[in-house]
DSSP file (Angstrom, degrees, kcal/mol; ACC not computed):
  #  RESIDUE AA STRUCTURE BP1 BP2  ACC     N-H-->O    O-->H-N    N-H-->O    O-->H-N    TCO  KAPPA ALPHA  PHI   PSI    X-CA   Y-CA   Z-CA
    1    1 A X     >        0   0    0      0, 0.0     4,-1.9     0, 0.0     5,-0.2   0.000 360.0 360.0 360.0 -31.2  -32.7    9.0  -69.0
    2    2 A X  H  >  +     0   0    0      1,-0.2     4,-2.0     2,-0.2     5,-0.1   0.874 360.0  51.2 -64.5 -38.7  -31.6   11.4  -66.3
    3    3 A X  H  > S+     0   0    0      2,-0.2     4,-2.1     1,-0.2    -1,-0.2   0.898 108.3  52.0 -66.0 -40.3  -32.4    8.9  -63.6
    4    4 A X  H  > S+     0   0    0      1,-0.2     4,-2.5     2,-0.2    -2,-0.2   0.909 109.4  49.5 -62.2 -43.6  -30.4    6.1  -65.4
    5    5 A X  H  X S+     0   0    0     -4,-1.9     4,-2.7     1,-0.2    -1,-0.2   0.889 109.6  52.1 -63.2 -39.7  -27.4    8.4  -65.6
    6    6 A X  H  X S+     0   0    0     -4,-2.0     4,-2.3     2,-0.2    -1,-0.2   0.897 110.7  47.4 -64.2 -40.5  -27.6    9.2  -61.9
    7    7 A X  H  X S+     0   0    0     -4,-2.1     4,-2.6     2,-0.2     5,-0.2   0.928 113.3  47.7 -66.4 -45.3  -27.7    5.5  -61.0
    8    8 A X  H  X S+     0   0    0     -4,-2.5     4,-2.5     1,-0.2    -2,-0.2   0.915 112.8  49.2 -62.4 -43.0  -24.8    4.7  -63.2
    9    9 A X  H  X S+     0   0    0     -4,-2.7     4,-2.0     2,-0.2    -2,-0.2   0.917 112.1  48.1 -62.8 -44.4  -22.8    7.6  -61.8
   10   10 A X  H  X S+     0   0    0     -4,-2.3     4,-2.2     2,-0.2    -2,-0.2   0.921 113.4  46.9 -62.9 -45.8  -23.5    6.6  -58.2
   11   11 A X  H  X S+     0   0    0     -4,-2.6     4,-2.5     1,-0.2     5,-0.2   0.913 112.0  50.2 -64.3 -43.0  -22.6    2.9  -58.8
   12   12 A X  H  X S+     0   0    0     -4,-2.5     4,-2.2    -5,-0.2    -1,-0.2   0.864 110.3  50.4 -65.8 -34.7  -19.4    3.9  -60.6
   13   13 A X  H  X S+     0   0    0     -4,-2.0     4,-1.4     2,-0.2    -1,-0.2   0.907 111.7  47.7 -68.1 -41.5  -18.4    6.2  -57.7
   14   14 A X  H  X S+     0   0    0     -4,-2.2     4,-0.9     2,-0.2    -2,-0.2   0.915 113.8  46.4 -65.5 -42.7  -19.0    3.5  -55.2
   15   15 A X  H >X S+     0   0    0     -4,-2.5     4,-0.7     1,-0.2     3,-0.5   0.886 111.2  53.1 -66.6 -38.6  -17.0    0.9  -57.2
   16   16 A X  H 3X S+     0   0    0     -4,-2.2     4,-0.6     1,-0.2    -1,-0.2   0.788 106.1  54.1 -66.5 -28.1  -14.2    3.5  -57.7
   17   17 A X  H 3X S+     0   0    0     -4,-1.4     4,-1.6     1,-0.2    -1,-0.2   0.721  91.8  75.2 -79.1 -22.0  -14.0    4.1  -54.0
   18   18 A X  H <X S+     0   0    0     -4,-0.9     4,-1.9    -3,-0.5     3,-0.2   0.912  92.0  50.0 -61.8 -46.9  -13.5    0.4  -53.1
   19   19 A X  H  X S+     0   0    0     -4,-0.7     4,-1.9     1,-0.2    -1,-0.2   0.893 110.4  52.2 -60.5 -37.0   -9.9    0.0  -54.2
   20   20 A X  H  X S+     0   0    0     -4,-0.6     4,-1.7     1,-0.2    -1,-0.2   0.853 107.1  52.9 -64.4 -35.2   -9.0    3.2  -52.2
   21   21 A X  H  X S+     0   0    0     -4,-1.6     4,-1.0    -3,-0.2    -1,-0.2   0.874 107.3  51.4 -69.0 -36.5  -10.6    1.7  -49.1
   22   22 A X  H  X S+     0   0    0     -4,-1.9     4,-0.7     1,-0.2     3,-0.4   0.897 108.6  51.1 -66.8 -39.6   -8.6   -1.5  -49.4
   23   23 A X  H >< S+     0   0    0     -4,-1.9     3,-0.9     1,-0.2    23,-0.2   0.865 103.5  58.6 -65.9 -35.2   -5.3    0.5  -49.6
   24   24 A X  H 3< S+     0   0    0     -4,-1.7    -1,-0.2     1,-0.3    -2,-0.2   0.811 101.3  56.5 -64.6 -28.4   -6.3    2.4  -46.5
   25   25 A X  H 3< S+     0   0    0     -4,-1.0     2,-1.7    -3,-0.4    -1,-0.3   0.747  90.4  77.1 -71.9 -23.2   -6.4   -0.9  -44.6
   26   26 A X  S << S+     0   0    0     -3,-0.9    20,-2.1    -4,-0.7    21,-0.3  -0.449  77.9 102.6 -88.3  64.4   -2.8   -1.7  -45.6
   27   27 A X  E     -A   45   0A   0     -2,-1.7     2,-0.4    18,-0.2    18,-0.2  -0.976  52.9-153.3-144.8 155.5   -1.2    0.6  -43.1
   28   28 A X  E     -A   44   0A   0     16,-2.8    16,-3.0    -2,-0.3     2,-0.4  -0.999   8.7-171.8-132.8 130.7    0.6    0.4  -39.8
   29   29 A X  E     -A   43   0A   0     -2,-0.4     2,-0.4    14,-0.2    14,-0.2  -0.979   6.0-178.0-121.3 135.8    0.8    3.1  -37.1
   30   30 A X  E     -A   42   0A   0     12,-2.5    12,-2.7    -2,-0.4     2,-0.5  -0.995  17.1-145.2-133.6 141.0    3.0    2.8  -34.1
   31   31 A X  E     -A   41   0A   0     72,-0.4    72,-3.6    -2,-0.4     2,-0.4  -0.898  19.4-164.3-104.3 132.3    3.4    5.2  -31.2
   32   32 A X  E     -AB  40 102A   0      8,-3.2     8,-1.8    -2,-0.5     2,-0.4  -0.890  11.4-162.3-117.1 146.6    6.9    5.5  -29.6
   33   33 A X  E     -AB  39 101A   0     68,-2.4    68,-2.5    -2,-0.4     6,-0.2  -0.998  18.5-152.4-124.4 131.8    8.0    7.0  -26.3
   34   34 A X  E >   - B   0 100A   0      4,-3.0     3,-1.7    -2,-0.4    66,-0.2  -0.604  26.7-111.4-107.5 164.1   11.7    7.9  -25.9
   35   35 A X  T 3  S+     0   0    0     64,-2.4    65,-0.1     1,-0.3    -1,-0.1   0.793 116.9  53.8 -62.7 -30.5   14.1    8.0  -23.0
   36   36 A X  T 3  S-     0   0    0     63,-0.3    -1,-0.3     2,-0.1    64,-0.1   0.355 125.3 -98.6 -88.6   7.5   14.4   11.8  -23.3
   37   37 A X  S <  S+     0   0    0     -3,-1.7    -2,-0.1     1,-0.3     2,-0.1   0.322  76.9 141.7  96.0  -8.2   10.6   12.3  -23.2
   38   38 A X        -     0   0    0     -5,-0.1    -4,-3.0    17,-0.0     2,-0.4  -0.426  29.4-169.2 -66.8 139.3   10.0   12.6  -26.9
   39   39 A X  E     +A   33   0A   0     -6,-0.2    17,-0.7    -2,-0.1     2,-0.3  -0.988  11.3 165.2-127.9 142.0    6.9   10.9  -28.3
   40   40 A X  E     -AC  32  55A   0     -8,-1.8    -8,-3.2    -2,-0.4     2,-0.4  -0.990  28.9-135.6-152.3 160.1    6.1   10.4  -31.9
   41   41 A X  E     -AC  31  54A   0     13,-1.6    13,-2.1    -2,-0.3     2,-0.4  -0.957  19.6-165.3-116.0 134.7    3.8    8.4  -34.2
   42   42 A X  E     -AC  30  53A   0    -12,-2.7   -12,-2.5    -2,-0.4     2,-0.4  -0.975   1.3-161.8-123.0 137.0    5.1    6.7  -37.3
   43   43 A X  E     -AC  29  52A   0      9,-2.6     9,-2.4    -2,-0.4     2,-0.4  -0.949   3.1-168.5-120.0 137.9    3.0    5.4  -40.1
   44   44 A X  E     -AC  28  51A   0    -16,-3.0   -16,-2.8    -2,-0.4     2,-0.4  -0.974   5.0-159.3-123.6 139.2    4.0    2.9  -42.7
   45   45 A X  E >   -A   27   0A   0      5,-0.5     3,-1.7     3,-0.5   -18,-0.2  -0.948  21.1-133.3-117.9 139.5    2.0    2.1  -45.9
   46   46 A X  T 3  S+     0   0    0    -20,-2.1   -19,-0.1    -2,-0.4    -1,-0.1   0.817 107.5  49.1 -59.3 -32.2    2.4   -1.2  -47.9
   47   47 A X  T 3  S+     0   0    0    -21,-0.3     2,-0.4   -24,-0.2    -1,-0.3   0.384 107.9  61.5 -90.9   4.4    2.5    0.7  -51.1
   48   48 A X    <   -     0   0    0     -3,-1.7    -3,-0.5     2,-0.1    -1,-0.0  -0.994  60.6-155.1-136.4 136.3    5.2    3.3  -50.0
   49   49 A X  S    S+     0   0    0     -2,-0.4     2,-0.1    -5,-0.1    -1,-0.1   0.541  70.2  93.8 -85.9  -7.3    8.8    2.8  -48.8
   50   50 A X  S    S-     0   0    0     13,-0.1    -5,-0.5    14,-0.1     2,-0.4  -0.365  70.4-130.9 -83.4 163.7    8.7    6.1  -46.8
   51   51 A X  E     -CD  44  62A   0     11,-2.4    11,-3.2    -7,-0.1     2,-0.6  -0.939  14.0-149.0-111.9 139.0    7.9    6.5  -43.1
   52   52 A X  E     -CD  43  61A   0     -9,-2.4    -9,-2.6    -2,-0.4     2,-0.3  -0.936  20.0-171.0-113.5 113.8    5.5    9.2  -42.1
   53   53 A X  E     -CD  42  60A   0      7,-3.3     7,-2.6    -2,-0.6     2,-0.5  -0.731  24.8-160.2-106.9 151.4    6.1   10.8  -38.7
   54   54 A X  E     +CD  41  59A   0    -13,-2.1   -13,-1.6    -2,-0.3     2,-0.4  -0.927  35.2 158.6-122.1 101.5    4.2   13.1  -36.4
   55   55 A X  E >   -CD  40  58A   0      3,-2.2     3,-1.9    -2,-0.5   -15,-0.1  -0.990  62.3  -1.4-132.7 135.2    7.0   14.5  -34.1
   56   56 A X  T 3  S-     0   0    0    -17,-0.7    -1,-0.1    -2,-0.4     3,-0.1   0.828 128.8 -60.9  53.9  34.6    7.0   17.7  -32.0
   57   57 A X  T 3  S+     0   0    0      1,-0.2     2,-0.4    -3,-0.1    -1,-0.3   0.537 117.0 106.6  76.0   6.5    3.5   18.5  -33.5
   58   58 A X  E <   -D   55   0A   0     -3,-1.9    -3,-2.2     2,-0.0     2,-0.3  -0.935  69.5-124.0-120.6 140.8    4.9   18.5  -37.1
   59   59 A X  E     -D   54   0A   0     -2,-0.4     2,-0.4    -5,-0.2    -5,-0.2  -0.660  31.0-176.9 -79.8 137.0    4.4   16.0  -39.9
   60   60 A X  E     -D   53   0A   0     -7,-2.6    -7,-3.3    -2,-0.3     2,-0.5  -1.000  17.0-150.2-135.8 132.4    7.7   14.7  -41.4
   61   61 A X  E     -D   52   0A   0     -2,-0.4     2,-0.5    -9,-0.2    -9,-0.2  -0.910  16.5-161.3-103.2 125.6    8.2   12.4  -44.3
   62   62 A X  E     -D   51   0A   0    -11,-3.2   -11,-2.4    -2,-0.5     2,-0.2  -0.902  10.2-137.3-111.7 132.6   11.3   10.2  -44.1
   63   63 A X  E     -E   74   0A   0     11,-2.2    11,-2.2    -2,-0.5     2,-0.3  -0.606  29.2-107.2 -83.4 145.8   12.9    8.4  -47.0
   64   64 A X  E     -E   73   0A   0     -2,-0.2     9,-0.3     9,-0.2     2,-0.3  -0.565  41.5-165.6 -73.5 134.3   14.1    4.9  -46.5
   65   65 A X  E     -E   72   0A   0      7,-3.4     7,-0.7    -2,-0.3     2,-0.2  -0.736  31.1 -81.1-117.6 165.6   17.9    4.7  -46.5
   66   66 A X        -     0   0    0     -2,-0.3     2,-0.3     5,-0.1     5,-0.1  -0.469  51.3-178.3 -66.6 133.7   20.4    1.9  -46.7
   67   67 A X        -     0   0    0      3,-0.2     3,-0.2    -2,-0.2     5,-0.1  -0.992  32.2-142.9-137.7 143.7   20.9    0.1  -43.4
   68   68 A X  S    S+     0   0    0     -2,-0.3     2,-0.4     1,-0.3    -1,-0.1   0.922  93.4   7.6 -69.6 -44.4   23.1   -2.8  -42.4
   69   69 A X  S    S-     0   0    0      2,-0.0    -1,-0.3    16,-0.0     2,-0.2  -0.998 124.2  -9.5-140.9 134.5   20.5   -4.4  -40.2
   70   70 A X  S    S-     0   0    0     -2,-0.4     2,-0.3    13,-0.2    13,-0.3  -0.566  98.9 -48.2  82.2-144.7   16.9   -3.4  -39.8
   71   71 A X  E     - F   0  82A   0     11,-2.4    11,-3.2    -2,-0.2     2,-0.4  -0.970  41.8-166.2-133.8 146.4   15.6   -0.2  -41.3
   72   72 A X  E     -EF  65  81A   0     -7,-0.7    -7,-3.4    -2,-0.3     2,-0.4  -1.000   7.4-178.5-134.2 133.9   16.8    3.4  -41.4
   73   73 A X  E     +EF  64  80A   0      7,-2.9     7,-3.0    -2,-0.4     2,-0.3  -0.976   7.3 171.4-129.6 142.1   14.7    6.5  -42.4
   74   74 A X  E     +EF  63  79A   0    -11,-2.2   -11,-2.2    -2,-0.4     5,-0.2  -0.995  11.9 124.9-151.6 157.6   15.8   10.1  -42.6
   75   75 A X  E >   + F   0  78A   0      3,-2.0     3,-1.7    -2,-0.3    -2,-0.0  -0.684  64.5  27.4 161.1 148.2   14.7   13.5  -43.8
   76   76 A X  T 3  S-     0   0    0      1,-0.3     3,-0.1    -2,-0.2   -14,-0.0   0.827 130.7 -53.5  54.7  37.6   14.2   17.1  -42.6
   77   77 A X  T 3  S+     0   0    0      1,-0.2    16,-0.4    15,-0.1     2,-0.4   0.584 114.9 113.0  78.6   9.4   16.8   16.7  -39.8
   78   78 A X  E <   -F   75   0A   0     -3,-1.7    -3,-2.0    14,-0.2     2,-0.4  -0.951  43.0-172.4-118.0 134.0   15.2   13.6  -38.4
   79   79 A X  E     -FG  74  91A   0     12,-2.4    12,-2.0    -2,-0.4     2,-0.5  -0.993   2.2-172.1-126.2 125.9   16.7   10.1  -38.4
   80   80 A X  E     -FG  73  90A   0     -7,-3.0    -7,-2.9    -2,-0.4     2,-0.5  -0.972   1.0-170.9-118.1 125.6   14.8    7.0  -37.3
   81   81 A X  E     -FG  72  89A   0      8,-2.6     8,-2.2    -2,-0.5     2,-0.5  -0.972   6.7-176.2-117.8 129.7   16.5    3.6  -36.9
   82   82 A X  E     -F   71   0A   0    -11,-3.2   -11,-2.4    -2,-0.5     6,-0.1  -0.868  16.4-163.1-123.9  94.8   14.5    0.5  -36.3
   83   83 A X        -     0   0    0     -2,-0.5   -13,-0.2     4,-0.3     3,-0.1  -0.282  30.0-117.9 -75.8 163.9   16.9   -2.4  -35.8
   84   84 A X  S    S+     0   0    0      1,-0.2     2,-0.4     3,-0.0    -1,-0.1   0.846 104.1  24.6 -68.1 -33.0   15.9   -6.1  -36.1
   85   85 A X  S    S+     0   0    0      2,-0.1    -1,-0.2   -16,-0.0    -2,-0.1  -0.977 111.5  24.0-130.5 146.9   16.9   -6.5  -32.4
   86   86 A X  S    S-     0   0    0     -2,-0.4     2,-0.1    -3,-0.1    -3,-0.1  -0.264  96.3 -37.6  92.7 177.8   17.1   -3.8  -29.7
   87   87 A X        -     0   0    0      1,-0.1    -4,-0.3    -2,-0.1    14,-0.2  -0.379  57.2-112.4 -78.5 153.3   15.3   -0.5  -29.3
   88   88 A X  E     - H   0 100A   0     12,-1.2    12,-3.3    -6,-0.1     2,-0.3  -0.449  33.2-150.6 -72.7 155.4   14.5    1.9  -32.0
   89   89 A X  E     -GH  81  99A   0     -8,-2.2    -8,-2.6    10,-0.2     2,-0.4  -0.955  10.6-166.6-130.4 152.4   16.4    5.3  -31.9
   90   90 A X  E     -GH  80  98A   0      8,-1.9     8,-2.0    -2,-0.3     2,-0.4  -0.995   3.9-169.6-136.6 144.2   15.5    8.7  -33.1
   91   91 A X  E     +G   79   0A   0    -12,-2.0   -12,-2.4    -2,-0.4     2,-0.3  -0.996  24.0 147.8-132.2 126.8   17.7   11.9  -33.6
   92   92 A X    >   +     0   0    0     -2,-0.4     3,-1.9     4,-0.3   -14,-0.2  -0.994  50.5  17.7-156.1 156.6   16.1   15.2  -34.3
   93   93 A X  T 3  S-     0   0    0    -16,-0.4     3,-0.1    -2,-0.3    -1,-0.1   0.857 123.2 -60.6  50.8  47.0   16.5   19.0  -33.7
   94   94 A X  T 3  S+     0   0    0    -17,-0.3    -1,-0.3     1,-0.2     2,-0.2   0.689 103.5 136.5  56.6  20.4   20.2   18.8  -32.9
   95   95 A X    <   -     0   0    0     -3,-1.9    -1,-0.2     1,-0.1    -3,-0.1  -0.606  61.4 -97.8 -89.3 157.0   19.3   16.5  -29.9
   96   96 A X        -     0   0    0     -2,-0.2    -4,-0.3     1,-0.1     2,-0.1  -0.289  50.2 -82.8 -69.7 162.1   21.4   13.5  -29.2
   97   97 A X        -     0   0    0     -6,-0.1     2,-0.4    -8,-0.1    -6,-0.2  -0.430  53.9-167.5 -62.7 134.8   20.3   10.0  -30.4
   98   98 A X  E     - H   0  90A   0     -8,-2.0    -8,-1.9    -2,-0.1     2,-0.2  -0.973  20.9-115.5-132.0 145.0   17.8    8.6  -27.9
   99   99 A X  E     - H   0  89A   0     -2,-0.4   -64,-2.4   -10,-0.2     2,-0.3  -0.524  33.6-168.9 -78.1 143.3   16.4    5.1  -27.5
  100  100 A X  E     -BH  34  88A   0    -12,-3.3   -12,-1.2   -66,-0.2     2,-0.3  -0.957   9.0-158.2-134.8 150.6   12.6    4.7  -28.0
  101  101 A X  E     -B   33   0A   0    -68,-2.5   -68,-2.4    -2,-0.3     2,-0.2  -0.954  29.9-103.1-129.0 148.8   10.1    1.9  -27.4
  102  102 A X  E     -B   32   0A   0     -2,-0.3     2,-0.7   -70,-0.2   -70,-0.3  -0.488  32.7-129.9 -68.5 134.6    6.7    1.2  -28.9
  103  103 A X        -     0   0    0    -72,-3.6   -72,-0.4    -2,-0.2     2,-0.3  -0.798  23.3-135.2 -87.4 118.9    3.8    2.2  -26.6
  104  104 A X        -     0   0    0     -2,-0.7     2,-0.3   -74,-0.1   -74,-0.0  -0.563  13.0-132.4 -77.1 134.5    1.5   -0.8  -26.4
  105  105 A X        -     0   0    0     -2,-0.3     3,-0.1     1,-0.1     2,-0.1  -0.679  26.3-111.0 -84.6 137.9   -2.2    0.1  -26.7
  106  106 A X        -     0   0    0     -2,-0.3    -1,-0.1     1,-0.1     2,-0.0  -0.386  39.8 -98.8 -66.9 147.2   -4.4   -1.5  -24.1
  107  107 A X              0   0    0      1,-0.1    -1,-0.1    -2,-0.1     0, 0.0  -0.329 360.0 360.0 -65.4 146.8   -6.8   -4.2  -25.3
  108  108 A X              0   0    0     -3,-0.1    -1,-0.1    -2,-0.0    -2,-0.1   0.418 360.0 360.0 -96.2 360.0  -10.4   -3.1  -26.0
């Protein structure tokens, strides 16, 4: 009976891990380089409206805010704007707003 329980437990753990693996696939990461030399990585998840940044070596979670065009995220002194047209901008650490562009990854 112990062997049967171990098999059932193993199978249930594997089946339980599958939905989490599918959610991990539903994500987008982009690396940006800005005119003032700032670089940051932003992550978006399909199941979450927030933006997750890694900027100046620190993780920052930004809440989605109301925007006239495109998307705007802010929190912890950081504001990220991603318009439908034109460059994205970021403002952080009492620095002026600066234009940023996505860094394209070379093909593998």
